[in-house]
C-alpha positions as CSV (number, residue, x, y, z in Angstrom):
1,X,-14.4,-20.6,-10.0
2,X,-11.3,-22.2,-11.5
3,X,-9.0,-19.2,-12.1
4,X,-8.1,-18.5,-15.7
5,X,-5.9,-15.8,-17.4
6,X,-9.1,-13.9,-18.1
7,X,-10.2,-14.0,-14.4
8,X,-6.8,-12.6,-13.3
9,X,-7.0,-9.9,-16.0
10,X,-10.6,-9.0,-15.2
11,X,-10.0,-8.7,-11.5
12,X,-7.0,-6.4,-12.0
13,X,-9.0,-4.2,-14.6
14,X,-11.8,-3.7,-12.2
15,X,-9.6,-1.6,-9.9
16,X,-10.3,1.9,-11.3
17,X,-9.9,5.1,-9.4
18,X,-13.3,6.8,-9.0
19,X,-15.1,3.6,-10.0
20,X,-14.2,1.2,-7.2
21,X,-14.8,-2.5,-7.1
22,X,-16.9,-3.2,-4.0
23,X,-16.1,-6.3,-2.1
24,X,-18.3,-7.4,0.8
25,X,-16.1,-10.1,2.4
26,X,-17.1,-13.7,2.7
27,X,-15.9,-16.4,5.1
28,X,-17.4,-19.6,3.8
29,X,-19.1,-21.1,0.7
30,X,-22.6,-20.0,1.7
31,X,-21.7,-16.4,2.5
32,X,-19.7,-16.2,-0.8
33,X,-22.7,-17.4,-2.8
34,X,-25.0,-15.0,-1.0
35,X,-22.6,-12.1,-1.8
36,X,-22.5,-13.1,-5.5
37,X,-26.3,-13.5,-5.6
38,X,-26.4,-9.9,-4.3
39,X,-24.5,-8.7,-7.3
40,X,-20.8,-8.8,-6.5
41,X,-18.4,-9.1,-9.4
42,X,-15.8,-10.8,-7.2
43,X,-15.5,-12.2,-3.8
44,X,-12.9,-11.3,-1.1
45,X,-12.4,-13.4,1.9
46,X,-12.1,-12.0,5.5
47,X,-9.3,-13.6,7.5
48,X,-11.2,-12.9,10.7
49,X,-14.4,-14.5,9.5
50,X,-12.6,-17.5,8.0
51,X,-10.7,-18.0,11.3
52,X,-13.7,-17.7,13.5
53,X,-15.7,-20.1,11.3
54,X,-12.9,-22.6,11.8
55,X,-12.6,-22.2,15.6
56,X,-9.6,-19.9,15.6
57,X,-8.9,-16.3,16.5
58,X,-7.8,-13.9,13.9
59,X,-4.2,-12.7,13.8
60,X,-2.0,-15.3,12.1
61,X,-3.3,-18.0,14.4
62,X,-5.0,-20.1,11.8
63,X,-3.1,-23.0,10.3
64,X,-2.0,-22.3,6.8
65,X,-3.4,-25.5,5.4
66,X,-6.8,-24.8,6.9
67,X,-6.7,-21.2,5.5
68,X,-5.9,-22.4,2.0
69,X,-8.5,-25.1,2.2
70,X,-11.1,-22.5,3.1
71,X,-10.1,-20.4,0.0
72,X,-10.5,-23.5,-2.2
73,X,-14.0,-24.2,-0.9
74,X,-15.0,-20.6,-1.5
75,X,-13.4,-20.4,-5.0
76,X,-15.1,-23.7,-5.9
77,X,-18.5,-22.4,-4.7
78,X,-18.7,-19.3,-7.0
79,X,-18.3,-18.4,-10.6
80,X,-16.5,-15.1,-10.0
81,X,-12.9,-14.2,-9.2
82,X,-11.8,-14.7,-5.5
83,X,-9.2,-12.8,-3.7
84,X,-7.9,-14.2,-0.4
85,X,-7.0,-12.4,2.8
86,X,-3.8,-14.2,3.9
87,X,-3.0,-12.0,6.8
88,X,0.8,-11.8,7.1
89,X,1.3,-14.8,4.8
90,X,1.0,-17.6,7.4
91,X,4.8,-18.0,7.5
92,X,7.7,-16.5,9.5
93,X,9.9,-16.0,6.5
94,X,9.6,-14.5,3.0
95,X,10.3,-18.0,1.5
96,X,7.3,-19.3,3.5
97,X,5.1,-16.5,2.1
98,X,6.0,-17.8,-1.3
99,X,4.9,-21.3,-0.3
100,X,1.6,-19.8,0.9
101,X,1.1,-17.9,-2.4
102,X,1.6,-21.1,-4.4
103,X,-1.0,-22.8,-2.3
104,X,-3.5,-20.0,-2.6
105,X,-3.1,-19.9,-6.4
106,X,-3.6,-23.6,-6.5
107,X,-6.8,-23.1,-4.5
108,X,-8.2,-20.8,-7.2
109,X,-7.5,-17.3,-6.0
110,X,-6.6,-14.5,-8.3
111,X,-5.5,-12.1,-5.6
112,X,-4.3,-11.7,-2.0
113,X,-4.1,-9.2,0.7
114,X,-0.7,-9.3,2.4
115,X,-0.3,-7.2,5.6
116,X,2.7,-5.7,7.3
117,X,1.6,-6.2,10.9
118,X,4.3,-8.2,12.8
119,X,2.7,-10.3,15.6
120,X,6.0,-12.0,16.4
121,X,8.1,-9.0,17.3
122,X,8.2,-6.1,19.7
123,X,7.2,-3.5,17.0
124,X,3.6,-3.4,15.7
125,X,4.8,-3.3,12.1
126,X,7.5,-5.2,10.2
127,X,10.5,-3.1,9.1
128,X,9.8,-1.8,5.6
129,X,12.6,-3.9,4.0
130,X,11.2,-7.1,5.6
131,X,7.6,-6.4,4.6
132,X,8.8,-5.5,1.1
133,X,10.8,-8.7,0.9
134,X,7.7,-10.7,1.7
135,X,5.8,-9.0,-1.1
136,X,8.7,-9.7,-3.5
137,X,8.6,-13.3,-2.5
138,X,4.8,-13.4,-3.2
139,X,5.4,-11.8,-6.6
140,X,8.2,-14.2,-7.5
141,X,6.0,-17.2,-6.5
142,X,3.2,-15.9,-8.7
143,X,5.5,-15.2,-11.6
144,X,6.9,-18.8,-11.3
145,X,3.3,-20.0,-11.5
146,X,2.8,-17.9,-14.6
147,X,-0.1,-15.8,-13.2
148,X,-0.7,-12.1,-12.8
149,X,-1.7,-12.3,-9.1
150,X,-3.2,-9.1,-7.7
151,X,-1.2,-8.4,-4.6
152,X,-2.9,-5.9,-2.3
153,X,-0.1,-4.6,-0.1
154,X,-1.8,-3.8,3.2
155,X,-0.3,-1.1,5.4
156,X,-1.4,-1.2,9.0
157,X,0.1,2.1,10.1
158,X,-3.3,3.6,11.1
159,X,-4.5,0.4,12.7
160,X,-1.4,-0.6,14.7
161,X,1.2,2.1,14.2
162,X,1.2,5.8,14.7
163,X,-0.7,6.7,11.6
164,X,2.1,8.7,10.1
165,X,1.2,9.7,6.5
166,X,4.8,10.0,5.4
167,X,5.4,6.4,6.7
168,X,2.4,5.1,4.8
169,X,3.5,6.7,1.6
170,X,7.1,5.4,2.0
171,X,5.8,1.9,2.7
172,X,3.5,2.1,-0.3
173,X,6.4,3.0,-2.6
174,X,8.5,0.2,-1.3
175,X,5.7,-2.4,-1.6
176,X,4.9,-1.3,-5.1
177,X,8.6,-1.5,-6.1
178,X,8.6,-5.0,-4.6
179,X,5.7,-6.1,-6.8
180,X,2.5,-5.1,-5.1
181,X,-0.3,-4.3,-7.5
182,X,-2.4,-2.1,-5.2
183,X,-2.3,-0.7,-1.7
184,X,-4.7,-1.3,1.1
185,X,-4.7,1.2,4.0
186,X,-7.4,0.2,6.6
187,X,-8.3,2.9,9.1
188,X,-8.7,6.2,7.3
189,X,-12.1,7.1,6.0
190,X,-12.2,10.9,6.3
191,X,-12.5,12.1,2.6
192,X,-9.7,14.7,2.9
193,X,-7.2,12.1,4.2
194,X,-8.3,9.5,1.7
195,X,-8.0,12.0,-1.1
196,X,-4.4,12.7,0.0
197,X,-3.6,9.0,0.1
198,X,-4.9,8.7,-3.4
199,X,-2.8,11.6,-4.6
200,X,0.4,10.3,-3.0
201,X,0.1,6.6,-3.8
202,X,0.5,5.8,-7.5
203,X,-1.6,2.6,-7.5
204,X,-5.2,1.5,-6.9
205,X,-6.2,2.4,-3.3
206,X,-8.3,0.1,-1.2
207,X,-10.2,1.5,1.8
208,X,-11.9,-0.4,4.6
209,X,-15.5,0.8,5.0
210,X,-18.3,0.2,7.5
211,X,-20.7,2.1,9.8
212,X,-19.7,5.7,10.1
213,X,-17.6,5.7,6.9
214,X,-18.5,7.7,3.8
215,X,-20.7,6.1,1.2
216,X,-19.3,4.2,-1.7
217,X,-20.2,7.2,-3.9
218,X,-18.3,9.6,-1.6
219,X,-15.2,7.3,-1.6
220,X,-15.4,7.0,-5.4
221,X,-15.5,10.8,-5.6
222,X,-12.0,11.1,-4.0
223,X,-10.5,8.4,-6.2
224,X,-10.7,5.2,-4.3
225,X,-10.4,2.1,-6.5
226,X,-11.5,-0.6,-4.1
227,X,-13.8,-0.8,-1.1
228,X,-14.1,-3.7,1.2
229,X,-15.8,-4.3,4.6
230,X,-13.5,-6.7,6.3
231,X,-15.1,-8.8,9.0
232,X,-18.2,-6.6,8.9
233,X,-20.7,-9.1,7.4
234,X,-19.3,-11.9,9.6
235,X,-19.8,-9.9,12.8
236,X,-23.3,-9.1,11.8
237,X,-24.1,-12.8,11.2
238,X,-22.6,-13.8,14.5
239,X,-24.4,-10.9,16.3
240,X,-27.7,-12.1,15.0
241,X,-26.9,-15.7,16.0
242,X,-25.9,-14.5,19.5
243,X,-29.0,-12.3,20.0
244,X,-31.4,-14.9,18.7
245,X,-29.9,-17.6,20.9
246,X,-30.2,-15.3,24.0
247,X,-33.8,-14.6,23.2
248,X,-34.7,-18.3,22.9
249,X,-32.8,-19.2,26.1
250,X,-34.0,-16.2,28.2
251,X,-37.4,-15.3,26.9
252,X,-38.5,-18.4,25.1
253,X,-39.5,-16.4,22.0
254,X,-38.2,-16.4,18.4
255,X,-38.5,-12.9,17.0
256,X,-34.8,-12.7,16.3
257,X,-35.4,-15.4,13.6
258,X,-38.4,-13.8,11.9
259,X,-36.6,-12.1,9.1
260,X,-34.2,-15.0,8.3
261,X,-33.5,-16.1,4.8
262,X,-35.8,-19.0,3.9
263,X,-34.4,-22.5,4.4
264,X,-35.4,-23.4,0.8
265,X,-33.7,-20.3,-0.7
266,X,-30.4,-20.9,1.1
267,X,-30.5,-24.6,0.5
268,X,-31.2,-24.0,-3.2
269,X,-28.3,-21.5,-3.4
270,X,-25.9,-24.3,-2.4
271,X,-27.5,-27.0,-4.6
């Protein structure tokens, strides 16, 4: 959808502790429309799924222009707010992150995920001050555009660091001071740990869920405000394609395609 002041405000208001907004992540226009048809109030992109669909690996490898173009296609395909996973900002500097933010806003997004993983240095995570400066640049760029962009500050301590709770809490405080709206901590799903994160981070908390994680209801019960599934749906789609292709090539049968969405249904969804 074309972003409006109302869509920015609505998306922000849907992040409520104990009543989380649930975001199955999309990677192209068709997956976004399927997710909306399933009942989603908003669409989040998955950087991995977008990168794979464009022939690139995940991990700040995708060209910024290609990533922004993908966001624009997804936003144009749906009538709900879209938030974009922009990895580390597709730029080596804080100023470059600001340029990315302007592009993403122009593409129609009302929010972004901005992570603190550093794939260019020896350490797995950016120093706190550096990561916070990049969030500040994102906020300044959004303010200059006159929009209340939802900046989801992603902390990768549990994915790529040592998973130190005190470090996560300190990073969250710095990112919020720099202008983040909410905090995303992928990795933890144990209810006790998630509840502790909720209690120590004074902002909406996003948890990454999937097989083996507590249910949405259980995450809501400990105060989570946003649940996303990352590349989960994309990996399912590619797994089905791989397995069905193997069956056709090795067995000459087609059972892997029996439960597929109908051609007419999918085609109509994009008409």
